[in-house]
C-alpha positions in Angstrom: -22.6 -30.4 -31.9 -22.4 -34.0 -31.0 -20.9 -34.8 -27.4 -20.3 -38.4 -26.1 -19.9 -40.5 -29.7 -19.1 -44.2 -29.4 -15.5 -44.8 -30.7 -16.7 -47.0 -33.0 -19.0 -44.6 -35.0 -18.0 -43.0 -38.3 -19.4 -40.4 -40.7 -21.0 -43.0 -42.7 -22.8 -44.6 -39.7 -24.1 -41.5 -38.4 -25.2 -39.9 -41.7 -27.1 -43.3 -42.6 -28.8 -43.7 -39.1 -29.9 -40.1 -39.5 -31.6 -40.8 -42.8 -33.1 -44.1 -42.2 -34.4 -43.6 -38.2 -34.7 -39.8 -38.0 -35.8 -38.7 -41.5 -33.0 -36.1 -41.6 -31.9 -35.3 -45.1 -30.7 -32.1 -45.1 -27.4 -32.6 -43.4 -24.5 -31.3 -45.7 -21.8 -32.7 -43.7 -20.8 -35.0 -40.8 -17.5 -34.5 -39.1 -15.8 -36.5 -36.2 -12.9 -35.0 -34.6 -9.7 -37.3 -34.2 -6.4 -37.1 -32.6 -3.5 -35.9 -35.0 -1.4 -38.7 -33.6 -3.1 -41.9 -33.0 -5.9 -40.8 -35.6 -8.6 -42.0 -32.7 -12.0 -40.3 -32.4 -12.0 -37.7 -29.4 -15.5 -38.3 -28.7 -17.4 -35.3 -30.2 -18.0 -34.1 -33.7 -20.3 -31.6 -35.9 -23.4 -31.8 -37.9 -23.7 -29.1 -40.7 -26.9 -28.1 -42.0 -27.9 -26.6 -45.4 -29.4 -23.5 -43.4 -29.8 -21.9 -39.9 -33.7 -23.0 -40.2 -32.9 -26.6 -40.6 -30.6 -26.9 -37.9 -33.0 -25.1 -35.5 -35.8 -27.5 -36.5 -33.4 -30.5 -36.0 -32.7 -29.1 -32.5 -36.4 -28.4 -31.7 -37.2 -32.1 -32.5 -34.1 -34.1 -30.8 -32.4 -31.7 -28.3 -31.0 -32.5 -25.9 -30.2 -36.2 -26.4 -30.2 -38.5 -29.4 -29.4 -42.2 -29.6 -26.8 -43.4 -32.3 -25.9 -47.4 -32.2 -24.1 -47.6 -35.5 -23.2 -51.1 -36.9 -25.1 -53.6 -34.8 -22.7 -56.2 -35.2 -19.8 -54.4 -33.4 -21.9 -52.2 -31.4 -22.7 -52.9 -27.5 -25.3 -50.5 -27.3 -28.0 -53.2 -26.8 -26.5 -54.4 -23.6 -25.5 -50.9 -22.5 -27.7 -48.2 -23.9 -25.8 -45.2 -22.2 -22.8 -46.0 -24.9 -25.4 -44.8 -27.3 -26.1 -41.6 -25.7 -25.1 -38.4 -27.6 -25.7 -34.7 -26.4 -26.7 -32.3 -28.7 -25.9 -28.4 -28.6 -25.3 -25.4 -30.9 -21.7 -24.9 -32.0 -19.7 -21.4 -32.2 -18.6 -20.3 -35.3 -14.9 -20.2 -35.4 -13.4 -16.5 -35.8 -10.6 -16.2 -38.1 -7.4 -14.3 -36.3 -6.7 -10.9 -37.7 -3.4 -10.8 -39.0 -3.2 -7.0 -38.8 -3.9 -6.9 -35.2 -1.0 -5.7 -33.1 -0.3 -5.8 -29.4 -2.5 -3.4 -27.3 -2.0 -1.2 -24.1 -4.3 -1.5 -21.1 -6.0 1.7 -20.5 -6.1 0.8 -16.7 -2.4 -0.2 -15.7 -0.9 0.6 -19.0 0.7 -2.8 -19.5 1.6 -4.0 -22.8 -0.5 -7.2 -23.8 -0.7 -9.8 -26.8 -3.1 -9.1 -29.7 -4.8 -12.5 -28.6 -5.4 -11.4 -25.0 -9.1 -10.3 -24.5 -8.3 -8.9 -21.1 -5.4 -7.6 -19.5 -3.1 -10.2 -17.9 -2.3 -8.1 -14.7 -5.6 -6.1 -13.9 -7.9 -8.4 -15.6 -9.6 -5.1 -17.5 -11.5 -5.8 -20.5 -9.8 -4.7 -24.0 -10.9 -1.5 -25.1 -11.2 -1.7 -28.9 -10.3 1.3 -30.9 -12.3 2.3 -33.8 -10.4 3.3 -36.8 -10.8 6.9 -37.7 -10.5 8.3 -41.1 -7.9 10.7 -42.2 -10.0 13.6 -41.9 -11.2 12.8 -38.7 -7.8 12.5 -37.0 -7.0 16.3 -36.2 -5.5 18.2 -33.2 -8.7 18.1 -31.4 -9.5 14.5 -31.8 -6.6 12.8 -30.6 -7.0 9.0 -31.0 -6.6 6.5 -28.3 -4.0 4.3 -29.8 -1.2 7.0 -29.6 -1.8 8.2 -26.1 1.3 9.0 -24.4 1.9 6.9 -21.2 5.3 8.0 -20.7 7.2 4.9 -22.3 8.7 7.1 -24.7 10.5 9.3 -22.2 12.5 6.4 -20.5 16.1 6.2 -21.3 16.6 3.3 -23.9 20.0 2.7 -22.7 19.6 3.6 -18.8 22.1 6.4 -18.8 21.8 8.2 -15.4 20.3 11.6 -15.3 19.4 14.2 -12.8 15.4 13.5 -13.2 13.6 10.3 -12.6 10.5 9.2 -14.5 7.4 7.8 -12.6 4.9 5.8 -14.8 1.6 4.5 -14.0 0.2 7.0 -11.5 -3.7 7.0 -10.5 -5.7 9.9 -12.2 -6.4 11.3 -8.8 -2.7 11.7 -7.9 -2.1 15.6 -7.6 1.3 17.3 -7.2 1.1 16.9 -3.3 0.3 13.1 -3.3 3.2 13.0 -5.8 5.4 14.8 -3.5 4.6 12.7 -0.8 5.3 9.3 -2.2 8.5 10.2 -4.3 10.6 10.9 -1.0 10.6 7.2 -0.2 13.9 7.3 -2.2 15.6 9.2 0.7 17.4 7.0 3.3 15.7 6.0 6.4 18.5 6.3 8.8 21.2 9.1 9.3 24.1 6.7 10.5 25.4 3.5 8.8 23.3 0.3 9.7 23.9 -3.2 9.4 21.2 -3.9 7.0 21.7 -3.3 3.3 18.6 -1.5 2.2 18.9 1.1 5.2 21.7 2.8 3.6 20.1 2.9 0.2 18.8 6.2 -1.3 19.6 9.6 -1.9 20.1 12.0 0.9 17.8 13.9 2.9 16.5 17.3 1.1 18.0 16.3 -2.0 14.7 16.1 -3.9 14.3 19.4 -5.5 10.8 19.1 -7.1 8.3 17.0 -8.7 6.8 17.4 -12.3 3.3 16.3 -13.0 2.2 15.6 -16.9 -1.1 17.3 -17.4 -3.5 17.8 -20.8 -3.3 21.2 -22.0 -7.1 21.4 -22.8 -8.5 19.0 -20.4 -6.0 19.8 -17.4 -6.1 16.3 -16.8 -3.3 14.2 -15.5 -1.6 11.8 -17.8 -0.5 9.3 -15.1 3.0 9.9 -15.0 5.6 12.5 -14.0 9.3 13.7 -13.3 11.2 13.9 -10.0 14.3 16.1 -10.1 17.1 15.6 -7.7 20.1 17.8 -6.8 22.6 15.9 -8.4 22.8 12.5 -11.0 24.5 10.5 -7.7 21.6 11.4 -5.8 19.0 10.0 -8.8 21.3 7.0 -8.9 20.7 6.3 -5.1 17.2 7.1 -5.3 16.7 4.4 -8.0 18.8 1.9 -6.3 16.5 2.2 -3.5 13.4 2.2 -5.5 14.6 -1.2 -6.9 15.3 -2.7 -3.4 11.3 -2.5 -3.1 9.5 -5.6 -3.8 6.5 -3.5 -4.8 7.0 0.3 -5.0 3.5 2.0 -4.7 2.3 5.8 -4.9 -1.6 6.0 -3.6 -1.6 2.3 -3.3 -0.7 1.8 -6.9 2.2 0.3 -8.5 4.3 2.5 -10.2 7.4 2.2 -12.6 10.7 4.3 -12.0 13.5 4.9 -14.6 15.6 7.4 -16.0 14.8 10.2 -18.6 16.5 10.5 -22.0 18.1 13.9 -23.0 15.2 15.1 -25.4 12.3 15.2 -22.7 12.5 18.9 -22.0 12.9 21.2 -24.9 14.4 24.8 -24.6 12.1 27.8 -25.5 14.0 30.7 -27.1 11.0 32.9 -27.6 7.9 32.2 -25.4 4.6 33.6 -26.2 2.2 35.0 -24.1 -0.1 31.8 -25.2 2.5 29.1 -24.2 3.9 31.2 -21.1 1.9 29.3 -18.8 3.0 26.0 -20.2 6.7 26.7 -19.6 9.0 26.0 -16.6 12.4 27.2 -15.5 15.5 25.0 -15.0 16.3 24.9 -11.3 19.8 26.2 -11.7 19.1 28.8 -14.4 15.9 30.9 -14.0 16.4 32.5 -17.4 16.2 29.2 -19.3 12.6 28.5 -20.1 11.7 24.7 -20.9 8.6 22.8 -21.8 7.8 19.3 -22.3 8.2 17.5 -25.8 4.9 16.7 -26.5 2.7 19.6 -27.3 -0.4 18.3 -26.1 0.8 18.3 -22.5 2.8 20.6 -20.0 4.2 20.1 -16.7 2.8 21.6 -13.4 5.8 21.7 -11.0 5.9 21.8 -7.1 9.1 22.8 -5.3 10.1 20.8 -2.3 13.6 21.9 -1.7 15.2 24.8 -3.7 19.0 24.5 -3.7 20.6 27.4 -1.4 23.5 29.9 -3.1 26.4 28.1 -1.5 25.3 24.5 -2.5 24.3 25.6 -5.9 27.9 26.9 -6.3 29.5 23.6 -5.3 27.4 21.4 -7.2 27.1 23.7 -10.3 29.3 21.0 -12.2 27.2 18.3 -11.2 24.0 19.4 -13.4 22.3 17.2 -15.6 24.0 16.5 -18.9 20.9 17.7 -21.1 19.9 20.7 -18.8 23.6 21.9 -19.1 23.8 21.4 -22.9 20.5 23.5 -23.6 21.8 26.0 -20.8 25.0 26.5 -22.7 23.1 26.8 -26.0 20.7 29.4 -24.5 23.7 31.6 -23.1 25.6 31.4 -26.7 22.4 32.7 -28.5 21.6 35.5 -26.2 25.5 36.6 -25.3 25.0 35.7 -21.7 28.2 35.4 -19.8 28.0 32.2 -17.6 29.1 32.4 -13.9 31.8 30.0 -14.4 33.5 32.5 -16.8 32.9 35.2 -14.8 34.9 33.4 -11.8 37.9 33.0 -14.2 38.0 36.6 -14.9 36.3 36.8 -17.9 33.9 39.7 -18.6 31.3 40.3 -16.1 28.0 40.9 -17.8 24.8 40.2 -15.6 22.2 39.0 -17.7 19.0 40.9 -17.6 16.0 39.9 -15.3 13.5 37.8 -17.0 9.9 38.6 -16.2 9.0 35.2 -16.2 11.8 33.9 -13.7 10.5 32.8 -10.4 10.6 35.7 -7.9 13.7 36.1 -5.5 11.6 37.2 -2.5 8.5 34.8 -1.7 5.6 36.6 0.3 3.8 33.1 0.4 2.5 31.7 3.7 2.7 27.7 3.1 0.4 27.0 6.1 -2.4 29.0 5.0 -1.7 28.8 1.2 -2.1 32.3 0.8 0.1 35.3 -1.0 0.3 38.2 1.5 1.6 40.4 -1.5 -1.7 39.9 -3.7 -3.9 39.1 -0.7 -5.0 36.2 -2.5 -5.7 32.6 -1.0 -5.3 29.1 -2.9 -6.6 25.8 -2.4 -3.2 24.0 -2.2 0.9 24.8 -2.4 0.9 23.9 -6.3 -1.6 26.6 -7.3 0.1 29.0 -4.6 3.5 28.1 -6.3 2.2 28.7 -9.9 0.6 32.2 -8.9 4.0 33.4 -7.9 5.5 32.2 -10.8 3.0 33.1 -13.8 0.7 35.7 -12.0 0.9 39.1 -13.9 -0.8 40.6 -10.8 1.9 39.3 -8.5 4.7 41.0 -11.0 3.2 44.2 -10.8 3.0 44.1 -7.1 6.5 43.3 -6.6 7.2 46.6 -8.1 4.8 48.3 -5.6 6.9 49.5 -2.3 3.8 49.8 -0.6 2.7 46.4 -1.4 5.8 44.8 -0.5 6.0 46.7 2.8 2.5 45.3 3.8 3.3 42.0 2.8 6.7 41.8 4.9 4.5 43.3 8.1 2.0 40.0 7.4 5.0 37.9 7.3 6.3 39.2 10.4 2.9 39.2 12.1 2.2 35.5 11.4 5.9 34.6 12.0 6.9 33.2 8.4 10.5 33.0 7.9 11.6 35.0 4.8 14.0 32.9 2.8 16.0 35.6 1.5 16.5 37.1 5.0 17.1 33.8 6.6 19.8 32.8 4.2 21.8 35.8 4.7 22.5 35.1 8.6 24.9 32.2 8.2 25.2 30.1 11.3 28.4 28.5 12.2 28.2 24.9 12.9 29.3 23.9 16.2 30.7 20.3 16.5 29.2 19.2 19.9 30.1 15.5 19.5 33.9 16.7 19.5 33.3 18.6 22.5 31.9 15.7 24.2 34.8 13.5 23.2 37.4 16.1 24.7 35.6 15.9 28.1 34.4 12.5 28.2 36.7 10.7 25.8 35.6 7.8 23.5 35.4 3.9 23.5 37.4 2.1 20.4 36.4 -1.0 19.0 38.7 -3.0 21.4 36.4 -1.8 24.2 39.4 0.7 25.7 38.6 4.0 26.8 40.7 6.4 24.5 40.9 10.8 24.6 39.4 11.2 28.0 40.4 14.6 29.1 38.8 17.0 31.6 38.4 20.3 29.8 35.3 22.4 29.6 33.5 22.5 26.1 34.6 25.4 24.0 32.4 27.9 22.7 32.5 27.1 19.0 34.4 24.5 17.3 38.0 25.1 16.3 38.4 28.0 19.1 41.8 27.6 20.7 42.0 29.3 24.4 44.9 31.2 25.4 46.8 29.8 28.9 44.5 31.9 31.1 41.5 30.7 29.5 42.5 27.0 29.6 43.2 27.1 33.4 40.0 28.5 34.0 38.2 26.2 31.8 39.9 23.3 33.3 38.6 24.4 37.2 35.1 24.7 35.8 32.9 21.6 36.4 31.5 19.8 33.5 28.1 21.1 32.2 25.1 19.2 33.4 23.7 16.7 31.1 20.1 17.2 29.4 18.2 15.2 31.8 19.8 17.2 35.0 18.9 20.4 33.2 15.4 19.2 32.9 15.3 17.9 36.6 16.6 20.8 38.1 13.8 23.2 36.0 11.1 21.0 37.8 12.5 21.5 41.2 15.2 18.7 41.9 17.8 19.1 43.9 21.1 17.1 43.3 21.6 14.3 46.1 17.9 14.2 46.8 15.6 11.1 45.9 13.0 10.9 43.4 9.3 11.6 44.0 7.0 14.0 45.9 8.6 12.7 49.1 12.0 12.5 47.8 12.4 8.9 48.6 13.0 7.3 45.4 16.4 6.3 44.0 19.3 9.1 44.4 21.8 7.7 41.8 21.1 7.4 38.1 20.8 4.2 36.2 24.1 2.8 35.4 25.1 2.8 31.7 26.3 -0.6 30.6 28.7 -0.1 27.6 29.1 -3.6 25.6 32.2 -4.7 23.8 31.8 -4.2 20.0 30.0 -7.1 18.3 28.6 -8.8 21.4 24.8 -8.9 21.6 22.8 -7.4 24.7 22.5 -9.4 27.6 25.4 -11.7 26.9 27.4 -12.8 29.8 30.8 -11.1 30.0 30.0 -9.1 27.1 30.3 -5.4 29.1 33.4 -3.5 29.0 35.3 -4.3 31.8 33.7 -7.7 32.8 36.7 -9.7 31.8 39.1 -7.8 34.1 36.6 -8.0 37.1 36.1 -11.6 36.7 40.1 -12.3 36.5 40.5 -10.1 39.5 37.7 -12.1 41.7 38.8 -15.4 40.5 42.7 -14.7 40.7 43.0 -12.5 44.0 46.3 -11.4 42.8 47.8 -14.7 42.2 47.0 -16.2 38.8 48.3 -19.7 39.5 44.9 -20.9 41.1 43.0 -19.6 38.1 45.3 -21.2 35.7 45.0 -24.6 38.0 41.3 -24.2 37.7 41.1 -23.9 34.0 43.5 -26.8 33.5 41.3 -29.1 35.9 38.1 -28.2 33.7 39.8 -29.1 30.8 41.0 -32.4 32.2 37.5 -33.2 33.2 36.0 -32.4 29.8 38.5 -34.5 27.9 37.8 -37.4 30.4 34.3 -36.9 29.6 35.0 -36.9 26.0 37.2 -40.3 26.3 34.4 -42.1 28.2 31.8 -41.5 25.7 32.3 -44.8 23.8 32.5 -47.0 26.4 29.3 -45.5 27.9 27.6 -45.9 24.8 28.5 -49.4 24.2 27.7 -50.3 27.9 23.9 -48.9 27.1 23.6 -50.9 23.8 24.4 -53.9 25.6 22.2 -53.5 28.5 19.1 -52.6 26.2 19.9 -55.8 24.1 20.1 -58.0 27.2 17.0 -56.3 28.7 14.9 -57.0 25.2 15.9 -60.6 25.3 14.9 -61.2 28.7 11.4 -59.2 28.3 11.0 -61.2 24.9 11.6 -64.7 26.4 9.2 -63.9 29.5 6.5 -63.0 26.9 6.9 -65.9 24.4 7.5 -68.6 26.8 4.6 -67.9 29.2 2.1 -67.9 26.2 3.6 -71.0 24.9 3.5 -72.8 28.3 -0.3 -71.8 29.0 -1.2 -73.1 25.8 0.7 -76.6 25.8 0.2 -77.3 29.6 -3.8 -78.7 29.0 -2.3 -80.7 26.0 0.7 -82.0 27.7 -1.5 -83.1 30.7 -4.2 -85.1 28.7 -1.4 -86.8 26.5 0.6 -87.7 29.8 -2.2 -89.3 31.6 -3.1 -91.6 28.5 0.4 -92.5 27.4 1.4 -93.0 31.3 -1.5 -95.5 32.1 -0.3 -97.5 28.8 3.2 -97.3 29.9 2.0 -98.5 33.4 0.3 -101.6 32.2 3.1 -102.6 29.6 5.8 -102.4 32.3 3.7 -105.0 34.3 4.2 -107.3 31.3 7.6 -106.1 30.2 9.2 -109.5 31.0 6.9 -111.0 28.3 7.0 -108.3 25.9 10.3 -106.6 25.8 10.2 -105.7 22.1 6.7 -104.7 22.3 7.8 -102.4 25.2 10.5 -101.0 23.5 8.6 -100.0 20.2 6.0 -98.8 22.6 8.5 -96.5 24.3 9.5 -95.0 21.4 6.4 -94.2 19.6 4.6 -93.2 22.7 7.1 -90.5 24.0 5.4 -87.4 24.5 8.1 -85.4 22.6 7.6 -87.6 19.9 3.8 -87.2 20.0 3.9 -83.4 20.3 6.5 -83.2 17.5 3.7 -84.6 15.3 1.3 -81.6 16.4 1.8 -78.0 14.9 1.3 -74.6 16.9 -2.0 -73.9 15.4 -3.5 -77.4 16.3 -2.3 -77.0 19.7 -4.0 -73.5 20.3 -7.1 -74.6 18.7 -7.5 -78.2 20.3 -9.7 -79.2 23.2 -7.5 -81.6 25.0 -6.4 -84.8 22.5 -9.2 -84.2 20.4 -8.4 -82.2 17.2 -4.7 -82.9 17.5 -4.7 -84.7 14.0 -5.2 -88.1 12.5 -1.4 -88.7 13.1 -1.4 -88.6 16.7 -4.9 -90.1 17.1 -3.7 -93.5 14.9 -0.7 -93.7 17.3 -2.7 -93.8 20.6 -5.2 -95.8 19.0 -2.8 -98.5 17.9 -1.4 -98.9 21.2 -4.5 -98.9 23.1 -5.6 -102.0 21.1 -2.2 -103.5 22.0 -3.1 -103.0 25.5 -6.6 -104.5 25.3 -5.1 -107.5 23.4 -2.6 -108.0 26.5 -5.0 -107.5 29.1 -7.5 -109.8 27.5 
């Protein structure tokens, strides 16, 4: 490759000069690269030799610089040798593009890249070339890399909402616990309505049922994507909306993609075998229905976060995901199982047979210690413990052993672990404490008015209505102490005393200020009742003075606004005059200083001449009039410019015009005197 070729060089000049002056005869081709539009040389070209040995020999003799002058008539190389200097280097063979090469997926971040890219445009990881395997080598035990499942085929193509969300791009080290910690970011951050939009987005708290992580059946390694199941489709939609509100949603410091799944991701298994039993999982609403992942080389490991309660499941049975409900109905039809909805309508009540693979109704696990008291075994994490309760044959056998069950219950009670079946049986009635407070203290509406204030004591339970005797007794009782008063009384405080060890502190509680809706904190007059207090203080029972004061303030403001134009004009006039005065003083003083010396010298010479001429005025009247006109100081200064005045030393250097006039009349003076 030749770089730095002069514009006048051609292929013929280069080939001829190489043969005549450098003795190179084995050059097959000389090519100068030119612009496609202008056809002008671009300053570089190529030499092609007959063999690699000839090229290496040429480079060994002439590398790194070669001088090519071309036509001596048009070349300027003799005056400028650098223009004939050509740099030599080896050229690279041009690789032909593969027409059969398709786009590729990055093995690090699973982003699709064009076929021409050698590195991933997102993570800059080098491209992993896949070796084409023969057909005989592509077996079930040798899965080629180019068909690796990264979860893209599980996303819903038409974005149909579903109860499950797909998370793609997880780190290989992410476990079920890490996945469960990152997925709840979809829940709302506040329990009340907020003025900011993002705070109200997200699923309801506790609606994330479980997470499912996809793992390889042979190596048990993560396939770097998983699923999250929510209580309803509405919760999944709210969760996805919150995920999209983030600029960059990450799990374990890695950005992931979230989307809905299509209806064919989970496939029901009618007759599970012992070899595939551990690769199956149950539907959250139907424990007898067994499902598996559509890819038979992988399976799902689940981690249950919040199993649905019985009452809540009865309410949301109609909101089950469409694809899960579809397979649940088909499973019931094939096995002759009557669904709970048919039983409620008065149909035949046939209880389905208990499935040995269904999750146990009673859990004997300790979530803090990760151990099962029924089997007396400890595990590394919650995922393994949950898997043991669902799939372990030893756990199933111990469930039918009354002695083991009694021993496990004793262990649970000893360590203070609540049993879900017993805790759910004791229903706690909800008590509306906010309603009780409103009945006692009232509430403040949007206008800042106190409404609904009463003096009744709070009821024991919400919805209880006391009779007349109880109502009178409740009205006579004082209101219950606040939470802060209760805490102070437990620490030995007596009502009416001051705070501190010596009871010398404040005795009255800090006053609570209630602000009007929509007014910022600290705004003057923004608290409830400030306007009334201000009006009472200013009026003192008579509103005439307050009205007159307001009118006076309005008149002062109008007067100030009406005087603004005249004040502005007055200031502009004063400023203009002051600027003129300052400018004149500076310029006139400088001019006086420069012209004073010149005027004095001119006045002395011209005055002496005028004195002599006035003496002989009677004899030379005409000469005197001419001299008066020409020797006038103003006329003489008019012949001189400002530059000559500033540079002159007396009369000298004022120019030929002034000097000629003065010399002329000085000669006339000498002639008259003589």
